[in-house]
C-alpha positions in Angstrom: 66.6 26.4 -131.2 65.1 22.9 -131.7 64.9 20.3 -129.0 67.2 18.1 -131.0 70.1 20.5 -130.9 72.8 18.7 -128.9 74.0 20.3 -125.7 77.5 21.0 -124.5 78.6 21.3 -120.8 79.3 24.9 -120.1 82.3 24.4 -117.8 84.9 27.0 -116.7 87.4 26.1 -119.4 84.8 26.6 -122.1 84.0 30.1 -120.9 87.7 30.9 -120.5 88.5 29.8 -124.1 85.3 31.1 -125.6 84.7 34.4 -123.8 82.5 35.7 -126.6 80.0 32.9 -126.1 77.3 33.9 -123.7 74.2 32.0 -122.7 72.1 31.5 -119.6 72.9 28.2 -118.1 70.4 26.1 -116.3 70.8 23.2 -114.0 70.4 19.7 -115.3 71.1 16.3 -113.9 72.8 14.9 -117.0 75.9 16.1 -119.0 74.9 14.9 -122.5 78.3 15.2 -124.2 80.0 13.2 -121.5 78.4 10.1 -123.1 79.9 11.0 -126.5 83.6 11.4 -125.5 86.0 10.8 -122.7 86.1 13.3 -119.9 89.4 14.9 -119.6 91.5 17.1 -117.3 89.2 17.9 -114.6 90.4 21.0 -112.8 92.6 21.7 -115.8 92.2 25.5 -115.8 92.8 27.0 -112.4 90.4 29.8 -111.6 92.2 33.2 -111.5 91.2 35.2 -108.5 92.3 38.6 -107.2 95.0 38.0 -104.6 93.9 38.8 -101.1 97.3 38.3 -99.4 100.8 37.6 -100.4 101.0 34.3 -98.5 102.6 31.7 -100.8 101.1 28.7 -99.1 97.7 29.6 -100.5 95.1 26.8 -100.7 92.2 28.4 -102.4 89.1 26.3 -102.2 87.3 26.0 -105.5 83.6 25.5 -105.7 82.1 22.3 -106.9 81.7 21.3 -110.6 79.3 23.1 -112.8 76.2 21.2 -113.9 74.8 23.6 -116.5 74.4 22.9 -120.3 74.3 25.2 -123.3 73.1 24.9 -126.9 75.8 24.3 -129.5 75.7 24.1 -133.3 75.3 20.6 -134.7 78.7 20.7 -136.5 80.6 21.1 -133.3 79.0 18.0 -131.9 80.2 16.1 -134.9 83.9 16.9 -134.2 84.0 14.3 -131.4 86.3 16.4 -129.3 86.7 15.5 -125.7 85.2 17.9 -123.2 87.5 19.4 -120.6 85.9 20.2 -117.2 87.2 22.7 -114.7 86.5 23.3 -111.0 84.1 26.1 -111.7 82.9 28.2 -114.7 83.4 31.9 -115.2 80.2 33.7 -115.6 79.6 36.3 -118.2 80.4 39.2 -115.9 83.6 37.6 -114.6 84.9 36.5 -117.9 84.6 40.0 -119.4 86.8 41.5 -116.7 90.5 42.3 -117.2 92.2 40.8 -114.2 94.8 43.2 -112.7 97.0 42.9 -109.6 97.1 45.4 -106.9 100.4 47.2 -107.1 100.5 47.4 -103.3 100.7 43.6 -103.1 102.8 42.6 -106.1 105.7 43.9 -108.1 104.4 42.2 -111.3 103.0 44.6 -113.9 99.3 44.6 -114.6 98.1 41.7 -116.8 95.2 41.4 -119.0 93.7 38.3 -120.6 96.2 36.9 -123.1 95.3 37.6 -126.7 94.9 34.6 -129.0 98.1 33.7 -130.7 98.6 32.1 -134.0 99.8 28.6 -133.3 99.5 27.3 -136.9 103.2 27.8 -137.6 104.2 25.7 -134.6 104.3 21.9 -134.7 102.5 19.9 -132.1 105.7 18.9 -130.2 106.7 22.6 -130.2 103.4 23.6 -128.8 103.8 21.0 -126.0 107.2 22.6 -125.2 105.8 26.1 -125.3 102.9 25.2 -123.1 105.2 23.5 -120.5 107.5 26.5 -120.5 104.5 28.8 -119.9 103.3 26.6 -117.1 106.7 26.5 -115.5 107.0 30.3 -115.4 103.5 30.5 -113.8 101.7 31.8 -116.9 98.6 29.6 -116.4 96.4 31.5 -118.9 98.9 31.1 -121.7 99.5 27.4 -120.8 95.9 26.5 -120.7 95.1 28.3 -123.9 97.7 26.1 -125.6 96.3 23.0 -124.0 92.9 23.9 -125.3 94.3 24.5 -128.8 96.0 21.2 -128.8 92.9 19.4 -127.7 90.4 21.2 -130.0 92.4 22.0 -133.1 95.2 19.4 -133.1 92.9 16.6 -131.9 95.2 15.7 -129.0 93.5 13.3 -126.6 94.1 13.8 -122.9 97.6 12.4 -122.1 100.3 12.6 -119.5 102.0 15.6 -121.1 98.7 17.6 -121.0 98.2 16.6 -117.4 101.8 17.6 -116.7 101.2 21.1 -118.1 97.9 21.5 -116.3 99.5 20.5 -113.0 102.5 22.7 -113.5 100.3 25.7 -114.2 99.4 25.7 -110.5 102.9 26.8 -109.6 101.8 30.4 -109.5 101.6 31.6 -105.9 98.1 33.1 -106.2 96.5 31.4 -109.2 97.5 27.9 -108.2 96.4 25.5 -105.5 97.5 22.2 -104.1 93.9 21.1 -104.0 93.6 21.5 -107.8 96.7 19.4 -108.2 95.2 16.7 -106.0 92.0 16.8 -108.2 94.1 16.4 -111.3 95.8 13.4 -109.9 92.5 11.9 -108.9 91.2 12.5 -112.4 94.3 10.8 -113.9 93.7 7.8 -111.7 90.1 7.7 -112.9 91.3 7.9 -116.5 93.7 5.0 -115.9 96.8 7.1 -116.3 99.8 6.7 -114.0 102.2 9.4 -113.0 105.5 9.4 -114.8 108.7 10.9 -113.3 108.0 14.2 -115.0 104.6 14.6 -113.4 106.0 13.6 -110.1 108.6 16.4 -110.3 105.9 18.8 -111.5 103.8 18.0 -108.4 106.8 18.5 -106.1 107.5 21.8 -107.7 103.9 23.0 -107.1 104.0 21.7 -103.6 107.1 23.8 -102.9 104.8 26.8 -103.4 101.5 25.5 -102.0 102.4 23.3 -99.1 100.7 20.0 -98.6 103.0 17.6 -96.8 100.6 14.6 -97.0 100.4 14.9 -100.8 104.2 15.3 -101.0 104.8 12.2 -98.9 102.4 10.2 -101.1 104.2 11.3 -104.3 107.7 10.5 -102.8 106.5 7.1 -101.7 105.0 6.5 -105.1 108.4 7.4 -106.7 110.2 5.0 -104.4 107.8 2.2 -105.3 108.3 2.9 -109.0 112.1 3.3 -108.6 111.9 6.9 -109.8 114.9 9.0 -108.9 114.7 12.6 -107.8 116.7 14.9 -110.1 118.6 17.9 -109.0 115.6 20.2 -109.2 113.4 17.7 -107.4 115.8 17.6 -104.5 115.5 21.4 -104.3 111.7 21.5 -104.5 111.5 19.0 -101.6 114.0 21.0 -99.6 112.2 24.3 -100.2 108.9 22.8 -99.1 110.4 21.4 -95.9 111.9 24.8 -94.9 108.8 26.7 -95.8 106.8 24.3 -93.6 109.3 25.0 -90.8 110.2 21.4 -90.6 113.8 22.4 -89.8 115.2 19.1 -88.7 113.9 17.3 -91.8 115.1 20.2 -93.9 118.6 20.1 -92.5 118.7 16.3 -92.9 117.6 16.7 -96.5 120.5 19.1 -97.1 122.8 16.5 -95.7 121.4 13.8 -98.0 121.9 16.1 -100.9 125.6 16.5 -100.0 126.0 12.7 -99.5 124.4 12.1 -102.9 126.7 14.7 -104.4 123.8 16.8 -105.5 124.9 20.4 -106.1 122.9 22.7 -103.8 121.9 26.0 -105.4 122.3 29.2 -103.6 118.6 30.1 -103.4 117.9 26.9 -101.4 120.7 27.8 -99.0 119.3 31.3 -98.7 115.8 30.0 -98.0 117.2 27.7 -95.3 119.2 30.5 -93.7 116.4 33.0 -93.6 114.1 30.3 -92.1 116.6 29.3 -89.5 117.4 32.9 -88.6 113.8 33.8 -88.2 113.3 30.9 -85.8 116.4 31.9 -83.9 118.3 28.7 -84.8 121.6 30.6 -85.1 123.9 27.6 -84.5 122.4 25.7 -87.4 122.4 28.8 -89.6 126.1 29.4 -88.8 126.9 25.8 -89.7 125.3 26.2 -93.1 127.3 29.4 -93.7 130.5 27.7 -92.8 129.6 24.8 -95.0 129.1 27.1 -97.9 132.4 28.9 -97.3 134.1 25.5 -97.1 132.7 24.6 -100.4 134.1 27.9 -101.9 130.5 29.3 -102.2 131.2 33.0 -101.4 128.1 34.2 -103.3 126.1 34.9 -100.1 123.9 37.9 -100.5 125.0 40.9 -98.6 121.5 41.5 -97.3 121.6 38.0 -95.8 124.9 38.7 -94.0 123.4 41.9 -92.6 120.2 40.2 -91.5 122.0 37.4 -89.8 124.3 39.8 -88.0 121.4 42.0 -86.9 119.2 39.2 -85.8 122.0 37.2 -84.1 123.3 40.3 -82.2 119.8 41.2 -81.2 119.5 37.8 -79.4 123.2 38.0 -78.2 124.3 35.0 -80.1 128.1 35.5 -79.8 129.3 32.9 -82.2 127.4 34.2 -85.2 128.0 37.8 -84.3 131.8 37.5 -84.0 132.0 35.3 -87.1 130.2 37.8 -89.4 131.9 40.7 -87.8 135.4 39.3 -88.4 134.7 38.0 -91.9 132.4 40.8 -93.3 132.6 44.0 -91.2 136.3 44.2 -90.5 137.3 43.7 -94.2 134.8 46.3 -95.2 132.3 44.2 -97.0 129.5 45.1 -94.6 128.6 48.3 -92.9 126.2 47.5 -90.1 123.8 50.1 -88.7 124.5 51.8 -85.4 121.8 49.8 -83.7 123.3 46.6 -84.8 126.7 47.8 -83.6 125.3 48.5 -80.2 123.8 45.0 -80.1 127.2 43.5 -81.1 128.8 45.6 -78.3 126.3 44.2 -75.8 127.0 40.7 -77.1 130.7 41.3 -76.6 130.1 42.6 -73.1 128.2 39.5 -72.1 131.0 37.3 -73.5 133.9 39.4 -72.3 135.4 39.8 -75.8 137.4 43.0 -75.5 138.8 42.8 -79.0 135.3 42.7 -80.5 134.1 45.6 -78.4 137.1 47.6 -79.3 136.5 46.9 -83.0 132.9 48.0 -82.6 134.1 51.3 -81.2 136.5 51.7 -84.1 133.7 51.2 -86.7 131.4 53.6 -84.9 134.2 56.1 -84.6 134.9 56.1 -88.3 131.4 57.3 -88.9 131.7 60.1 -86.4 129.3 58.6 -83.9 128.7 60.6 -80.7 129.3 58.0 -78.0 126.9 58.0 -75.1 126.9 56.5 -71.7 125.4 53.2 -72.9 128.4 52.6 -75.2 130.9 53.1 -72.4 128.8 51.1 -70.0 128.9 48.1 -72.4 132.7 48.6 -73.0 133.3 48.6 -69.2 131.1 45.5 -68.8 133.2 43.8 -71.5 136.4 44.4 -69.6 134.9 43.1 -66.4 133.5 40.0 -68.2 136.8 39.1 -69.7 138.9 36.3 -68.2 140.6 37.5 -66.2 138.7 40.7 -65.5 140.7 43.9 -66.4 140.1 46.3 -63.5 142.5 48.9 -64.9 140.8 49.0 -68.2 137.4 49.3 -66.5 138.5 52.3 -64.3 140.2 53.8 -67.4 136.8 53.8 -69.1 135.3 55.7 -66.2 138.1 58.3 -66.4 137.5 58.6 -70.2 133.8 59.2 -69.5 134.8 61.9 -67.0 137.1 63.6 -69.6 134.3 63.6 -72.1 131.9 65.2 -69.6 129.8 62.0 -69.5 128.8 61.4 -65.9 129.0 57.7 -64.9 126.1 56.5 -62.8 125.9 53.8 -60.2 124.6 51.4 -62.9 127.8 52.0 -64.9 129.9 50.5 -62.0 127.8 47.4 -61.2 130.2 45.1 -63.0 133.1 46.4 -60.9 131.1 46.1 -57.7 130.2 42.5 -58.5 133.9 41.7 -59.0 135.0 43.4 -55.8 132.3 41.6 -53.8 133.5 38.3 -55.2 137.2 39.1 -54.7 137.5 41.4 -51.6 141.3 41.5 -51.9 141.0 43.4 -55.2 139.6 46.4 -53.3 143.1 47.4 -52.4 144.2 46.8 -56.1 141.3 49.1 -57.2 142.5 51.9 -54.9 146.0 51.6 -56.3 144.6 51.8 -59.8 142.6 54.9 -59.1 145.7 56.5 -57.5 147.8 55.6 -60.5 145.3 57.0 -63.0 145.1 60.2 -60.9 148.9 60.6 -60.9 149.0 60.2 -64.7 146.7 63.2 -65.1 143.4 61.3 -65.6 140.2 62.8 -64.1 138.7 60.5 -61.5 134.9 60.6 -61.4 133.2 60.3 -58.1 131.5 57.1 -59.3 134.9 55.4 -59.3 135.5 56.3 -55.7 131.9 55.4 -54.7 132.2 51.9 -56.2 135.5 51.4 -54.3 133.8 52.4 -51.0 130.8 50.3 -51.9 133.1 47.3 -52.4 134.7 47.9 -49.0 131.3 48.2 -47.3 129.9 45.0 -49.0 132.9 43.1 -47.8 132.7 44.4 -44.2 135.7 46.7 -44.5 134.1 49.8 -43.2 137.3 51.2 -41.8 138.9 51.1 -45.3 135.8 52.7 -46.8 136.2 55.6 -44.3 139.9 55.9 -45.3 138.9 56.2 -48.9 136.3 58.8 -48.1 138.8 60.9 -46.2 141.2 60.8 -49.2 138.5 61.7 -51.7 139.6 65.3 -51.9 143.0 64.3 -53.1 141.5 62.9 -56.3 139.5 66.0 -57.1 140.7 67.9 -60.1 140.1 71.6 -59.6 139.6 73.9 -62.6 142.0 76.8 -63.0 141.3 80.4 -64.1 143.3 82.3 -66.7 145.9 83.1 -64.0 146.4 79.5 -63.1 144.7 79.7 -59.8 142.4 76.8 -58.8 138.6 77.5 -59.0 136.4 76.1 -56.3 133.7 73.7 -57.5 130.1 75.0 -57.6 129.1 71.8 -55.9 130.7 69.2 -53.5 132.8 66.4 -54.9 131.0 63.9 -52.6 127.5 63.0 -53.6 124.4 61.7 -51.9 125.4 58.2 -53.1 128.6 58.5 -51.2 126.9 59.1 -47.8 124.2 56.4 -48.5 127.0 53.9 -49.1 128.8 54.7 -45.8 125.5 54.8 -43.9 124.7 51.4 -45.3 127.9 50.2 -43.8 127.2 51.8 -40.5 123.7 50.3 -40.3 125.2 46.8 -40.4 125.0 45.1 -37.0 128.8 44.4 -37.1 129.6 48.1 -37.4 131.4 49.6 -34.4 130.5 53.0 -33.0 127.9 53.2 -35.7 126.0 56.0 -34.0 129.0 58.3 -33.8 129.9 57.5 -37.4 126.4 58.3 -38.5 126.4 61.7 -36.7 129.8 62.5 -38.3 128.4 61.7 -41.7 125.3 63.9 -41.0 127.5 66.8 -40.1 129.5 66.3 -43.3 126.3 66.4 -45.3 125.2 69.6 -43.7 128.7 71.2 -44.2 128.8 70.6 -47.9 125.1 71.1 -48.5 124.0 67.6 -49.6 120.3 67.2 -49.1 119.4 63.9 -47.5 116.8 61.6 -49.1 114.4 59.1 -47.6 117.1 56.4 -47.7 119.4 58.5 -45.5 116.7 59.0 -42.9 115.8 55.3 -43.1 119.3 54.2 -42.3 119.7 56.8 -39.6 116.6 55.3 -37.9 118.0 51.8 -38.1 121.4 53.0 -36.7 119.7 54.8 -33.8 117.5 51.9 -32.9 120.4 49.5 -33.0 122.4 51.8 -30.7 119.2 52.1 -28.5 118.9 55.9 -29.3 115.1 55.6 -29.5 114.5 59.3 -29.1 116.8 60.1 -31.9 115.2 57.5 -34.0 111.7 58.9 -33.4 112.9 62.4 -34.0 114.2 61.3 -37.5 110.8 59.6 -38.1 109.0 62.9 -37.3 111.3 64.8 -39.5 110.7 62.5 -42.4 106.9 63.0 -42.1 107.4 66.8 -42.1 109.4 66.5 -45.4 106.8 64.3 -47.0 109.0 61.2 -46.8 108.3 57.8 -45.5 110.6 55.0 -44.3 110.5 51.5 -45.6 107.8 49.4 -44.0 110.3 47.1 -42.5 112.2 50.0 -40.9 108.9 51.4 -39.5 108.1 48.0 -37.9 111.6 47.9 -36.6 111.1 51.2 -34.8 107.6 50.3 -33.6 108.8 47.1 -32.0 111.7 48.8 -30.4 109.4 51.4 -28.8 107.0 48.6 -27.7 109.8 46.8 -26.0 110.1 49.9 -23.7 106.3 50.1 -23.2 106.5 53.4 -25.2 103.1 54.5 -26.5 104.8 56.1 -29.5 104.9 52.6 -31.0 101.2 52.9 -31.8 101.7 56.3 -33.3 104.4 55.0 -35.7 102.1 52.2 -36.8 99.1 54.5 -37.3 101.1 57.0 -39.3 102.3 54.3 -41.6 98.8 53.1 -42.2 97.7 56.7 -42.8 100.4 57.0 -45.5 99.1 53.9 -47.2 101.4 51.2 -45.8 99.9 47.8 -45.2 100.3 46.4 -41.7 99.4 42.7 -41.3 97.1 41.8 -38.4 99.7 39.3 -37.3 102.2 42.1 -36.8 99.7 44.1 -34.8 99.1 41.1 -32.6 102.9 40.6 -32.1 103.3 44.3 -31.3 100.5 44.2 -28.7 102.1 41.1 -27.1 105.5 42.9 -27.0 103.9 46.0 -25.5 102.1 44.0 -22.8 105.3 42.1 -21.8 107.1 45.4 -21.4 104.4 46.7 -19.2 104.8 43.6 -17.0 108.5 44.2 -16.8 109.4 41.2 -19.0 112.5 41.7 -21.1 113.4 40.3 -24.4 114.9 41.1 -27.8 112.5 43.1 -29.8 113.9 41.6 -33.0 112.7 38.2 -32.0 109.1 39.3 -32.6 109.8 40.4 -36.2 109.1 37.9 -38.9 
């Protein structure tokens, strides 16, 4: 080709529109045809890349402008058509590919390069409308093909409508970019074109997908300076961008402004706001939006949204949202929550003391033949005890129901009852009367109910009443009967290890009277019914013996613990060691050494105090050995 052949800039749009044209570009410092016509629509054709993630706030950075030139026929140069530049060209290898989307990352069908359509039968205004519609639905290839046809074949010079289409083509979540929009706006400014209200709304729509709050603020300020008004869609694009950027306060204020301006709010914006608020645990604000929608007779809230809000709110124990959705959606039968969600709602009701809500949850679970477990009854019991006022009878009834269903209540099940009895000691007598009444009505009384009663007596320094309850325990035992109607003895004792630990804890208190005699009685009871003591029983026996100055008994229990592979609590061992040191008994060092051999950490300060106590005892000095304990 001769040296006089004019050159045309081989930009990305040229390669996109003329894929069959292939040449080897080379770098040059001058774009010759730019001197023959106006440059137009920089960044007009967004480069299509294979999506890497599904993040909708993509800001794909495009490479710098292409500086290459190619040879073109002389007749093309005579047309005087403006040259449209893009961010980057597509090379021969890239332009020949059929771009497809990974099915694992998108639900859209595979797409190929759009085939060239016959636009001759359309008028120029119709082509503008078709191009704008294609851009609005995110079909950037189709839109830019029409733009190129308008510029090349219909001799349309770059104008606001073409820029509007090029900007709107960036609305696609993967193929668009807010940076390209900014480049187009800069190019418009260089061309001396000012944004009209349509372009402003196009930019806001793109920025609702590709967030750029600085550019959005600039556009909104420009609209205020030009006295442009947001239309209904514009309000929605701005609101969507605010919630997607997690600017929750601004987003909620924007919704309020829309209501004040009588702008009808579409359901999809409400849904976006709700999902955003729920995911950020702003349940109060989300509930207010739901109530506003209901007040405005907008009942078209997606069922999945109701379910998500209930599940998330109950998981974080937000009572107001959980009870509202339960009463308005679950009870009427519009929503059928999962068993896990029901358990969370039950826990929420327990924390708030809403017995009606907890009972409703049991009703829903019962209709689906759920096998109730201990955790369900524990939460129901906690609900009754959290109510105002607490319902002791209902709580003990739950324990009896568990016993009837062969679900053994544990000490953790009765903690709400104990907390109430400690706070209100006079209710211990009421609890005993309730247990008696339930037994007389034929209910089975589990040992956990009697244990928590005795524990309440012990914690409120009513040890004598605890012993009375213990001596009456056998009256509450329900014996099985054989086929002849004769009672069958239990295979194990009605009293448990927890029963004796509770009573020994009461005997170990300094205020307890005749603690040693009581402890020996309890030990004989354990031996009689075959209850094997644990380390806590031995520990409390040591404390009781030391307090009653039965040091030989205390040391004997310490020896027995070691033989069984048990170890007292470090504080109890120090208690015994200081007691022996106060009598100048060398066994104090043996206790300390054994504890160290078993891995207990004894501070040097304690050893020093023990030595001082031992030396004073050798000199005949008296003193309370407890004074030396920290």
